[in-house]
C-alpha positions in Angstrom: 0.0 0.0 0.0 1.1 3.5 -0.8 0.4 6.3 1.8 1.6 9.9 1.9 0.7 12.8 4.1 1.0 16.3 2.6 1.2 19.5 4.6 -0.2 22.7 3.2 2.0 25.7 4.2 0.4 28.6 6.0 -2.7 26.8 7.1 -1.7 23.7 9.1 -3.8 21.5 6.8 -3.0 17.9 5.9 -4.1 16.1 2.8 -3.5 12.4 1.9 -2.7 10.1 -1.0 -3.6 6.4 -0.6 -3.2 3.7 -3.3 -1.5 0.6 -4.6 1.5 0.8 -7.0 0.9 -2.7 -8.2 -2.7 -1.8 -9.3 -1.5 1.7 -10.4 -4.4 3.6 -8.8 -4.8 6.0 -5.9 -7.2 8.3 -4.0 -6.5 11.8 -2.8 -8.2 13.0 0.4 -8.9 16.7 1.2 -6.7 18.2 -1.6 -5.4 21.7 -1.3 -6.4 24.1 -4.1 -3.2 24.0 -6.0 -2.9 20.5 -7.1 0.6 20.2 -8.7 1.9 18.1 -5.8 -0.7 15.3 -6.3 0.0 15.1 -10.0 3.7 14.9 -9.4 3.5 12.2 -6.7 1.1 10.1 -8.7 3.3 10.3 -11.8 6.5 9.5 -9.8 4.9 6.4 -8.4 3.2 5.2 -11.5 -0.4 5.6 -10.3 -3.5 7.2 -11.6 -5.7 9.4 -9.4 -9.2 7.8 -9.7 -11.0 9.0 -6.6 -11.0 12.3 -4.6 -12.5 12.5 -1.2 -13.5 15.6 0.8 -14.1 14.7 4.4 -16.4 17.6 4.8 -17.3 21.1 3.4 -14.1 22.9 4.5 -14.1 26.2 6.2 -10.5 27.2 6.3 -9.3 26.5 2.8 -10.7 26.3 -0.8 -10.9 22.6 -1.8 -8.8 21.5 -4.7 -11.2 18.6 -5.5 -12.7 20.2 -8.6 -9.5 21.3 -10.1 -8.0 17.9 -9.5 -11.0 16.3 -11.1 -10.6 18.4 -14.2 -6.9 17.4 -14.4 -7.3 13.7 -13.8 -10.9 12.7 -14.7 -11.3 11.3 -11.1 -14.6 11.4 -9.4 -15.3 13.5 -6.2 -16.8 11.8 -3.2 -18.5 13.6 -0.2 -21.1 12.6 2.4 -24.7 12.3 1.1 -25.8 15.1 3.5 -23.4 17.7 2.0 -25.4 20.4 0.1 -23.0 20.8 -2.8 -24.1 21.8 -6.3 -21.0 21.0 -8.3 -21.8 17.4 -9.0 -20.2 14.9 -6.6 -20.7 11.3 -5.9 -22.4 10.8 -2.5 -21.1 8.4 0.2 -22.6 7.0 3.4 -21.6 5.0 6.4 -20.0 1.7 5.5 -19.2 2.4 1.9 -16.0 0.8 0.8 -13.5 1.5 -2.0 -10.7 -0.7 -3.2 -7.4 0.4 -4.7 -5.4 -2.8 -5.2 -4.3 -3.8 -1.7 -5.5 -0.6 -0.2 -9.1 -0.4 1.1 -11.0 2.7 2.3 -14.2 2.4 4.5 -16.4 5.4 5.2 -17.5 6.4 8.7 -20.0 9.2 9.1 -18.6 11.3 12.0 -20.6 14.5 12.3 -19.8 17.1 14.9 -17.3 19.5 13.2 -19.9 19.7 10.4 -23.1 17.6 9.9 -21.5 16.1 6.7 -18.1 15.1 8.2 -16.7 11.7 7.4 -13.7 9.8 8.6 -11.9 7.1 6.5 -10.7 3.8 7.9 -7.6 2.6 5.9 -6.8 -1.1 5.4 -3.6 -2.6 3.9 -5.2 -6.0 2.9 -1.8 -7.4 1.8 -0.9 -7.4 5.5 -4.1 -7.7 7.4 -7.9 -7.3 7.2 -7.7 -5.2 10.4 -7.7 -1.4 9.9 -4.2 0.1 10.1 -5.1 3.8 10.3 -8.0 6.3 10.3 -8.1 9.7 8.6 -10.2 11.6 11.0 -10.7 14.8 9.0 -11.7 17.5 11.6 -13.2 15.1 14.1 -10.1 14.2 16.1 -6.7 16.0 16.0 -3.4 15.2 17.7 -4.0 16.7 21.1 -7.4 18.2 20.5 -10.8 17.8 18.7 -12.6 19.7 15.9 -14.6 22.8 16.7 -18.4 22.4 16.3 -19.4 26.1 15.8 -18.6 26.7 12.2 -21.9 25.6 10.6 -23.8 28.2 12.8 -25.4 28.9 16.1 -28.7 27.3 15.3 -27.3 23.8 15.2 -24.5 24.2 17.7 -26.0 22.1 20.5 -26.7 19.3 18.0 -23.2 19.5 16.7 -21.6 19.3 20.2 -23.7 16.2 20.9 -22.7 14.7 17.6 -19.1 15.4 18.3 -19.4 13.7 21.7 -21.2 10.6 20.3 -18.6 10.2 17.6 -15.6 10.6 19.9 -16.9 8.7 22.9 -19.1 6.1 21.2 -18.4 5.5 17.5 -14.7 5.4 18.0 -15.0 3.3 21.2 -14.8 -0.1 19.4 -11.8 0.8 17.2 -8.4 -0.6 18.4 -5.8 1.4 20.4 -3.1 0.6 17.8 -5.0 2.4 15.0 -2.9 5.3 13.7 -4.7 8.7 13.7 -4.0 11.0 10.7 -6.0 14.3 11.2 -7.1 16.9 8.7 -5.1 19.6 10.6 -2.1 20.1 12.7 -0.6 22.8 15.0 -1.6 26.3 14.0 -5.0 25.6 12.5 -8.0 27.5 13.8 -10.3 24.6 13.2 -9.2 23.5 16.7 -6.7 24.7 19.3 -4.1 23.2 21.5 -3.0 20.8 18.8 0.4 19.0 19.1 3.2 19.7 16.7 3.2 15.9 15.9 1.5 15.1 12.6 0.0 11.8 13.6 -0.8 9.7 16.7 -2.6 6.5 17.7 -6.1 6.2 19.0 -4.8 4.6 22.2 -2.4 7.5 22.9 -5.1 10.1 22.3 -7.4 8.2 24.7 -4.7 8.6 27.3 -3.3 12.1 26.5 -5.9 14.1 24.7 -7.6 16.3 27.3 -10.9 16.4 25.3 -11.2 12.6 25.6 -11.1 12.6 29.4 -14.6 13.6 30.4 -16.9 11.3 32.3 -20.1 12.8 31.1 -21.6 14.9 28.3 -22.3 18.0 30.4 -18.7 18.5 31.3 -17.6 17.9 27.7 -20.0 20.5 26.5 -18.9 23.1 29.0 -15.3 22.5 27.9 -16.1 22.8 24.2 -18.0 26.1 24.7 -15.4 27.7 26.9 -12.5 27.1 24.5 -13.7 28.0 21.0 -10.9 29.7 19.1 -11.3 32.9 17.1 -13.4 32.5 14.0 -11.7 34.0 10.9 -13.8 36.4 8.8 -12.8 34.3 5.8 -14.5 31.1 7.0 -18.1 31.9 6.0 -17.1 32.8 2.4 -14.9 29.7 2.1 -17.7 27.4 3.3 -20.2 28.8 0.7 -17.6 28.8 -2.0 -16.8 25.1 -1.4 -20.4 24.2 -2.1 -20.5 25.5 -5.7 -18.2 25.6 -8.8 -14.8 26.8 -7.8 -12.7 28.8 -10.4 -9.5 27.1 -11.4 -6.2 28.9 -10.6 -3.3 29.4 -12.9 0.2 31.0 -12.6 0.3 34.7 -12.5 2.8 37.2 -13.9 4.1 39.3 -10.9 4.9 42.2 -13.3 1.2 42.8 -13.7 0.9 43.5 -9.9 4.0 45.7 -9.3 3.2 49.0 -7.5 5.5 52.0 -7.0 5.4 54.1 -3.8 3.2 56.6 -5.6 0.7 53.9 -6.8 0.7 52.3 -3.3 -0.1 55.7 -1.7 -2.9 56.2 -4.2 -4.4 52.7 -3.8 -4.2 52.6 0.0 -7.0 55.1 0.3 -9.3 52.3 -0.8 -7.2 49.3 0.2 -5.6 47.7 3.3 -1.9 47.5 3.3 -1.0 44.0 4.6 2.5 43.9 5.9 3.9 40.3 5.9 7.4 41.0 7.3 8.7 39.8 10.6 7.5 41.6 13.8 10.7 43.6 14.6 10.9 44.9 11.0 7.3 46.0 11.1 7.9 47.5 14.5 10.8 49.6 13.2 8.9 51.2 10.3 5.7 50.6 8.4 3.2 52.5 6.2 0.6 54.2 8.3 -2.6 52.1 8.8 -0.9 48.9 7.8 -2.1 45.6 9.3 0.7 43.2 10.3 0.7 39.4 9.9 4.1 37.8 10.0 4.1 35.6 6.8 7.0 33.4 7.9 5.0 31.2 10.3 3.0 28.1 9.6 -0.5 29.4 10.3 -0.2 33.0 8.9 -3.0 32.4 6.4 -5.5 31.7 9.2 -4.6 35.0 10.8 -5.0 36.9 7.6 -8.5 35.3 7.5 -9.1 36.6 11.0 -8.2 40.2 10.4 -8.9 40.9 6.7 -12.5 40.5 5.6 -13.0 38.8 2.2 -13.6 41.3 -0.6 -11.2 43.8 1.0 -8.7 45.1 -1.5 -5.2 44.4 -0.4 -1.7 45.8 -1.1 1.1 43.5 0.0 4.4 44.3 1.7 6.3 41.1 1.1 8.5 39.3 3.6 12.1 38.5 2.6 11.4 34.8 2.5 8.7 34.8 -0.2 8.1 36.1 -3.7 4.8 37.7 -4.8 3.9 34.6 -6.9 4.3 32.4 -3.8 2.3 34.7 -1.6 -0.5 35.1 -4.1 -0.8 31.3 -4.4 -1.1 31.0 -0.7 -3.8 33.7 -0.5 -5.7 31.9 -3.3 -5.8 28.8 -1.0 -8.1 30.8 1.3 -10.2 32.3 -1.5 -8.6 35.8 -1.8 -8.5 35.5 -5.6 -9.5 38.9 -6.8 -8.6 40.9 -3.7 -4.9 41.6 -4.3 -4.2 45.0 -6.0 -0.5 44.4 -6.1 2.7 44.6 -4.1 5.1 47.4 -3.3 8.3 46.9 -5.3 11.2 47.6 -3.1 9.1 47.2 0.0 9.3 49.5 2.9 12.7 50.8 1.6 10.9 52.2 -1.5 8.4 53.9 0.8 11.1 55.4 3.0 13.0 56.7 0.0 9.9 58.4 -1.3 10.0 60.6 1.8 6.5 59.7 3.0 5.2 59.4 6.5 5.8 56.2 8.5 4.7 54.7 11.8 6.4 52.5 14.2 5.2 50.1 16.9 7.5 49.8 19.9 8.3 46.6 21.8 8.7 46.6 25.6 10.7 44.0 27.4 9.2 42.0 30.2 11.6 43.6 32.7 10.7 47.1 31.6 7.0 46.3 31.7 7.3 45.1 35.3 8.9 48.3 36.2 6.3 50.4 34.5 3.5 48.5 36.2 4.7 49.9 39.6 4.3 53.6 38.4 1.5 55.9 39.4 -0.1 55.7 36.0 0.8 52.2 34.7 -0.1 51.1 31.1 -3.3 49.3 30.3 -2.5 45.6 29.5 -4.6 44.0 26.8 -4.3 40.2 26.7 -5.4 38.7 23.4 -4.8 35.0 24.3 -7.5 32.4 24.7 -9.3 31.7 28.0 -7.4 28.4 28.4 -4.0 30.2 28.1 -5.1 32.9 30.5 -6.1 30.4 33.1 -2.6 28.9 33.0 -0.8 32.2 33.6 -1.6 35.9 33.4 -0.4 39.3 34.5 -2.4 40.8 37.3 -4.8 43.5 36.1 -4.6 42.5 32.4 -7.8 42.9 30.4 -8.8 39.9 28.3 -9.9 41.1 24.8 -10.8 39.0 21.8 -9.9 39.7 18.3 -13.6 40.1 17.5 -13.8 42.9 20.1 -10.9 44.7 18.5 -12.2 44.3 15.0 -15.6 45.6 16.0 -13.9 48.4 17.9 -15.7 47.6 21.1 -13.0 49.2 23.3 -13.5 51.4 26.3 -10.1 53.1 25.8 -8.8 56.7 25.5 -7.0 56.8 22.1 -4.0 58.4 23.9 -3.9 56.0 26.8 -0.7 53.9 27.2 -1.5 50.3 26.1 0.7 47.2 26.1 -0.7 44.3 24.1 0.1 40.8 25.4 0.0 37.3 23.9 2.0 34.1 24.5 4.9 34.8 22.2 4.3 38.2 20.7 3.0 37.0 17.3 -0.7 37.7 18.0 0.0 40.8 20.0 1.7 42.4 16.9 -1.4 41.7 14.8 -3.7 43.1 17.4 -1.5 46.1 18.1 -1.4 46.9 14.4 -5.2 46.8 14.3 -5.4 49.2 17.3 -2.9 51.6 15.8 -4.8 51.6 12.5 -7.9 52.5 14.4 -6.3 55.6 15.9 -4.7 54.5 19.1 -1.4 56.3 19.3 0.3 55.0 22.4 0.4 51.2 21.7 3.3 48.9 22.4 3.9 45.1 22.4 5.2 42.9 25.2 8.3 41.5 23.4 8.4 37.7 23.8 4.9 37.7 25.3 4.1 35.6 28.3 7.0 33.3 27.5 9.3 36.2 28.4 7.3 37.2 31.4 7.5 33.7 32.8 11.3 33.9 32.7 11.5 36.9 35.0 13.2 36.1 38.3 
C-alpha cells in the first residue's frame, strides 16, 4: 500500500494520498487548491488518481477537488448530506472503495460539520484489520474539531454529535489504530494541537484532554469555553466550497507591481497587509498597515481573522517569499481577486519616497514590570485564549478577543498607554497593528509575550 501525508504551508492543513503501486491507482483526500503536488507524486509512483474524497465542506481552505477532477478525470466523493451543487458522488456509512491492496471504508462522523466523514484505511496485503484512520476535523493530535462553524442554530446538536462520535463511535476501534487528522498545529479549526503530525487512537485516549470527560455535560462546557477565534474568511470559504470553484493558474508578478506613488494612491481604498517579521514591522511601516508575519506556519489563518473577504489588499512582502508564492497561498483561502498588487522595493521604497511612516515599539518583560509599579501604569490587553489565561496571566490585564478589537468595542482613550500581550508576541503584533490603524497612538507590544514574562526572576 502507498500512503503519503502532505502538509499545506500557511494553514496547518493535511491532505493524503492512498493507493497501490501494483494496481496503479490511488485516491486523494482533502486536496489543497493548488494540485501540482498530487499530479507529481502520482506520476513519480506510476499511479492514476481515480478518486477524490473531501471529508467535509471545508471552512479554512478552498478545496482542490474540482481542479484535480478536471486534471485527472477522477470522481469526487463527499457525504450524502453535504449540500453541494458542483456534481459529486455521495457516500454513506459503511461504503468501501478498493485500490489494489488498499481499502477505504467510510465512517459518518458529524460534529465538526453535519456532513463530516472519517476514513478507515486497510492494507489488505498485510491484514484485514484497519491500520489507520483519517479523522478529518473530528479528532486531532491533542485536540478535537470545533463544532461552531456551521452556525449557532445547530451548535447544540453539533456538540452532541461530536461527543457521540468521539466517545461512542470510535470506542470499538483498536488502540493501535494510527490517527491522521485533517489539521495540525496552527490551524484555527481547533486549538491546543500537538506539533506531531499523527498519533494513535490509544495514545489520544490517554493524553488528549478532550477525551477525558466522564459525562456529556462536562464535555459541552469545555467545548463552549474554548472556542478559538473565527476567521472572517470562513463563511465565504464554506459557501464557496459548495459551488463551482474557479481554477487557478500561474500569474505574472509584473502585472501586480506597484510604485510608492501607486501604493499611496491605492491605500486610500485598500488595506496594506505587511507580511514582514515583527521587529521589521515595528521599526517602520506604512501608516494604517495591518501586520501578519508571513513566515510562520499558520499565517493564512490569521489573515483570514483580520482581513474581511472582498477587501482590496496591497502586500508588503517578507524577505522569505516572492509575490507569486504569496498570491498562491492567498488563493488557498479564497482571496483570488482581492490583491491589488505589491510594493516593489518594499518599505525601503516607501522610505526613499519621503512619505510618513509609523512604528510600533516593543517593551521587554523587565521594563514592563517596572512600568506597572508607576503611578499611571499602562493598560494591559491580553489577546490570548481563556485556556491560556487560566494557566498564567499578568495581574490586572484585560482579556480582549480579536472580535472585540475588529468591532472596535473598546473602552479606551485613544491616547492611553497600552501594552498588548499574547503568548509569544505574534498575535500581539497583529492586534497592536489593528489598534494603531484604528487611531490608538500609544500602543506597544510585550516582546516575547508571556513566554518572556515567565522567565523573570
